[in-house]
N, C-alpha and C positions, 0 to 999 in steps of 0.2 A: 897516420901509418901509411908508409909507401906500399906501392902495388906489389913488389917483390916481396917484402916481407907477409903481406896479406896472401898471397898466392903459395908462399912456402906454408905457412899455417894450415892454408886449407888443402895443399898436398899432405902434410902429415896427419890431418883428421881424413881425409879420404885412405891412407895406408890403416891408420888406427882401426877404421870402420871395417876393412878387410880382416883385420887382426882377430877382432871381435865378433864379426858376423853383424854389425850393427846397422840397422837402416837407420836409427835414431841418430846416429853421427852422418852417415852419408846422404840420406835423403834431401837434408836442408841445402846442400850445395851443388845438388842436380839440378838443371835445368828439367821443365817438365818433358820435354822433346829430347832428352838426352836419348844418344845410341852408343853401344860398344859395339868397337869391331875385333873380332878375335883374329891376331895376326897369323895364328898357326892355321886355322879353319876356313878362314873368309867370313864365318859365321857374323851375322849382324844381330845385335839383340836391342828390343826397345827396354824404356825403363822399368817396365814391369817383370819381364824377362831378368833384368840385370838384378833387382831387388830379390828374386826367388834364388837366383844363384848365390849371391851374397849371404842370404839366410841360410842357405843348404851347405855353404861351402868355406867356411870361415877359414883364413889362413894364419893361423897364430904365431907362425915362424917368420912371416914375410920381413924382408929387411930389404933397405935401399940404400943407394949411394949415388954420386954424379948427378945431383939434382941440378938442372937448369933451368931458369925460368927467363922466359922471353917474352917481353910485353910491347905491345904494338897498339897503343892507342886505348880502344876499348876491346880488345883481343890479345889472349895471352897463351901461350903452349908451355906448360910444366911437363918435362920429362926427365925421367931418371932409369937407373938399373935397378932391377929387384930382383931378389932370388928366395927360395925356400931353404935350399941346400946349395953349398958352394958348387956342386956339380952341374946345376942347371941356373943358368942366368936368363934374363929377360930383360926387355926395355919396354919402357911406355911412354907415351903421350897424350896428355890430357888437353884438350882445347876449353879455353875458358871464355866467356863475354861477360863484359860488366854491362848491367843491366840497372838503371836507376840507382846506380852508387855501389852495388853489389855484384860480386864476382859469381858466377853460377858456371859450372861444367856442364858442357855441352854436347861433349864427344870425349871417348876415350878408346884408345887402342893399345895392346900388348902383344909384344911377338918375341920370339925365342932369338936368344942371339945363340949364334956359332959357338962352340968351345973355344975354339981359336981367338976369337975376339972378346970372349969374357975376361 
């Protein structure tokens, strides 16, 4: 299977995890050193705090489009536009590293898009 296809599937798994508030879906694809940067507040979360947020705040209505996968050797960035309602769009960028043949997400960032850019 090619890297773009694998990363596209991992991206969908990541989104499904948030739809369902499921650590069982998300935990296996995150690096133990994973960090999340909130592009609105600048807050940085470690993996434990991210798990707590996932479990406490599922987003059953989240949708995505404009998915872009960029692979450079053993590093990749997956980005897309996301929304809960068509009134408020965000963009995210998830950074992956290939370790022993497996892609793991090491960092994620989500930031709001200005209404005119959405």
